[in-house]
N, C-alpha and C positions, 0 to 999 in steps of 0.2 A: 504494500500500500504506500502511496505517496506521503511525503512529509511536508509540512508547511512550517515556516519560521515566522513567528509573530513578535512584533516589537511595539511596545507602548510608546506613543509619541506625544500624547496629550494627557493632562492631569485628570484624575478622577474627582477632584474637588468640585463641589457644586453639581455633581451628577446624581441621578436617582440611585437609591440603595441597590436596586436590581443590577444596575450597570457596574457598580463597585464590586458586588459579589461575583459577577460574571468575570471581571478582570482577575479577581483573586482565584477563582476556580480555574482559570487558564494558567495561573502561576505567575501573574504579573503584579508586582507590588510597587515598582518605581518606574519613573520615566526613563526611557532608553534601555530598559531591561528587555532581553530577548529570550524567548523560549521556543522549543520545537515540539510539535505534536504530530501524531498521525492525522491524516486528512479524513477523519470520519465525518459522518453527517452531523453528529452531536457537536463536534468541535467547529465545523463550518457554521452551524447555526449560532453558536456562541460568538464567533468572530463577526458574524453578520450583525448581531445586536450591538456590538461595541465598535463597529467598523470605523466610526468617526474618531476613535481614540487610538487606533492601532494601525500599523502597516503590516501587510502580509506578503510573503514571497514564497514561492515553491522551491523546495530543496531537491536537488537532483541526486 
């Protein structure tokens, strides 16, 4: 399965609690932090919900 690299680029301050929890569930706690996950449907859905706070790239 493909992997994706997710980088937090915007702050979670003044965001709804749901978005804060989604970032933490993805493993993101600080700006410019990068994590890698398998590109499952669940992860893609989480990234879609906080897409305005993160950058996503596919890892080969």
